[in-house]
C-alpha positions in Angstrom: -58.3 135.1 -3.0 -62.0 134.2 -2.8 -63.5 130.9 -1.5 -67.0 129.5 -2.0 -69.4 129.9 1.0 -69.1 126.2 1.7 -65.3 126.4 1.9 -65.5 129.4 4.2 -67.8 127.6 6.6 -65.5 124.6 6.7 -62.5 126.8 7.4 -64.4 128.4 10.3 -65.3 125.1 11.8 -61.7 124.0 11.7 -60.5 127.4 13.2 -62.8 127.4 16.2 -61.6 124.3 18.0 -58.0 125.1 17.2 -58.2 128.6 18.7 -60.1 127.3 21.7 -57.4 124.8 22.5 -54.6 127.4 22.0 -56.3 129.9 24.3 -56.5 127.2 27.0 -52.9 126.4 26.7 -51.8 130.0 26.7 -53.7 130.9 29.9 -51.5 132.4 32.6 -50.1 129.8 34.9 -50.9 130.1 38.6 -48.5 129.3 41.4 -49.9 126.0 42.6 -48.8 123.9 45.5 -47.7 120.3 45.2 -51.2 119.1 45.2 -52.3 121.4 42.4 -49.2 120.5 40.4 -50.2 116.9 40.5 -53.7 117.8 39.2 -52.4 120.1 36.5 -49.8 117.8 35.0 -52.2 115.3 33.4 -54.4 118.1 32.1 -51.4 119.8 30.4 -50.4 116.5 28.9 -53.8 115.9 27.5 -54.0 119.4 26.1 -50.5 118.9 24.5 -51.7 115.7 22.9 -54.9 117.3 21.7 -52.9 120.2 20.2 -50.6 117.8 18.4 -53.6 116.0 17.0 -55.2 119.2 15.8 -52.0 120.4 14.2 -51.6 117.0 12.4 -55.2 117.0 11.0 -55.1 120.6 10.0 -51.9 120.2 8.0 -53.0 117.0 6.3 -56.7 117.9 5.7 -56.3 121.5 4.5 -54.4 122.8 1.6 -51.8 125.5 2.0 -54.2 128.3 0.7 -56.8 127.2 3.2 -54.3 127.2 6.1 -53.1 130.7 5.1 -56.8 131.7 5.2 -56.9 130.7 8.9 -54.1 133.2 9.8 -55.4 136.0 12.1 -53.5 139.0 11.0 -54.7 141.1 13.9 -52.4 139.2 16.3 -55.0 139.4 19.0 -54.4 136.1 20.7 -51.3 134.6 19.0 -48.3 136.0 17.2 -47.9 135.3 13.5 -44.9 133.1 14.2 -46.9 130.9 16.6 -49.8 130.7 14.2 -47.5 129.7 11.3 -45.9 127.1 13.4 -49.2 125.6 14.5 -50.5 125.6 10.9 -47.4 124.1 9.5 -46.5 127.2 7.5 -43.2 129.1 6.9 -43.7 132.5 8.5 -41.6 134.3 5.9 -43.7 132.8 3.1 -46.8 134.6 4.5 -45.4 138.0 3.3 -44.5 136.8 -0.2 -46.3 138.4 -3.1 -46.0 136.7 -6.5 -44.1 138.8 -9.1 -45.6 138.9 -12.6 -43.2 138.0 -15.4 -41.4 140.9 -17.1 -41.9 141.9 -20.7 -38.4 140.5 -21.5 -39.3 137.1 -20.1 -42.5 136.9 -22.0 -40.7 137.9 -25.3 -38.1 135.2 -24.6 -40.8 132.6 -24.0 -42.5 133.5 -27.2 -39.2 133.2 -29.1 -38.5 129.8 -27.5 -42.0 128.6 -28.5 -41.4 129.8 -32.1 -38.1 128.0 -32.4 -39.5 124.8 -30.9 -42.4 124.9 -33.3 -40.3 125.5 -36.3 -37.7 122.9 -35.2 -39.4 120.3 -33.0 -36.1 118.3 -32.8 -34.3 121.2 -31.0 -33.6 120.7 -27.4 -32.5 123.2 -24.8 -28.9 123.2 -26.1 -29.7 124.0 -29.7 -32.4 126.5 -28.7 -29.9 128.3 -26.5 -27.3 128.5 -29.3 -30.0 129.8 -31.7 -31.0 132.5 -29.2 -27.3 133.5 -28.7 -26.9 133.8 -32.5 -29.8 136.2 -32.5 -28.0 138.4 -30.0 -29.9 137.3 -26.8 -27.9 136.8 -23.7 -29.6 133.7 -22.2 -28.5 130.9 -20.0 -29.3 127.2 -20.9 -30.7 126.7 -17.4 -33.2 129.6 -18.1 -34.2 128.0 -21.4 -34.7 124.6 -19.6 -36.9 126.3 -17.0 -39.0 128.2 -19.6 -39.4 125.0 -21.7 -40.5 123.1 -18.6 -43.1 125.8 -17.7 -44.5 125.8 -21.2 -44.4 122.0 -21.5 -42.0 121.9 -24.5 -40.0 118.8 -25.1 -37.8 118.0 -28.1 -38.9 115.2 -30.5 -36.3 112.5 -30.6 -36.3 108.7 -31.0 -36.7 106.9 -27.7 -35.6 103.4 -26.7 -37.3 100.2 -27.8 -39.1 101.8 -30.7 -39.2 98.4 -32.5 -41.2 96.8 -29.7 -44.9 97.0 -30.0 -47.0 98.1 -27.0 -49.1 95.0 -26.5 -51.4 96.7 -24.0 -52.2 99.5 -26.5 -55.3 99.0 -28.7 -54.7 98.4 -32.4 -57.0 100.4 -34.6 -58.5 98.4 -37.5 -57.5 99.2 -41.1 -60.7 100.6 -42.6 -59.6 100.5 -46.2 -59.2 96.7 -46.5 -62.1 96.1 -49.0 -62.1 99.6 -50.4 -60.5 100.7 -53.7 -60.0 104.3 -54.6 -62.0 104.5 -57.8 -62.6 108.2 -58.3 -61.0 111.5 -57.1 -61.6 112.5 -53.5 -62.8 109.0 -52.7 -60.3 108.6 -49.8 -59.1 111.4 -47.6 -56.3 111.5 -45.0 -55.6 113.8 -42.1 -52.4 115.0 -40.5 -52.7 116.5 -37.0 -50.0 119.1 -36.1 -49.1 120.3 -32.6 -50.4 123.8 -31.9 -48.2 126.5 -30.5 -48.1 127.2 -26.7 -48.9 130.9 -26.9 -51.6 130.5 -24.2 -48.9 129.3 -21.8 -46.4 132.2 -22.2 -48.6 135.3 -21.9 
């Protein structure tokens, strides 16, 4: 993953104070007397508060990809589990590699798109039945997931269709004072929904 130069500088500015505070907290503890214990307690409390503030602002101000960018994989100062905890990340998710869709999944998505285009009123149930009639072993939940990924929704009458949307603008009728007196005098257009091939491959 590549970032612009400005984003890399911003990530470095966020990383420096965070790592400085973490190194201060992880310094080996000495064996102080009672007097030194009284002096160290407020300092440890202040460092804990500052660490909590840094964690909160890093998690809220940076996206997940930017926080993953801050991970130091060399484990020089902090372990990966500690870094993930401080950055608000799940340690196991750091090792995840996205798996590309298989050829069977792409073919299934193409077929679902074709059925939805040919029969816009078909929902997930009817598309599933059509796929099963064609010999495909597919679950309705898988069809729902693929339709959601491709943005396919069945066309069906919704509620309150007889009520006009008063907030919507009403286009003026442009043919009020025009009479079609010769061929090709008035033209009309019908816009069709394109297929979603760009979403399935």
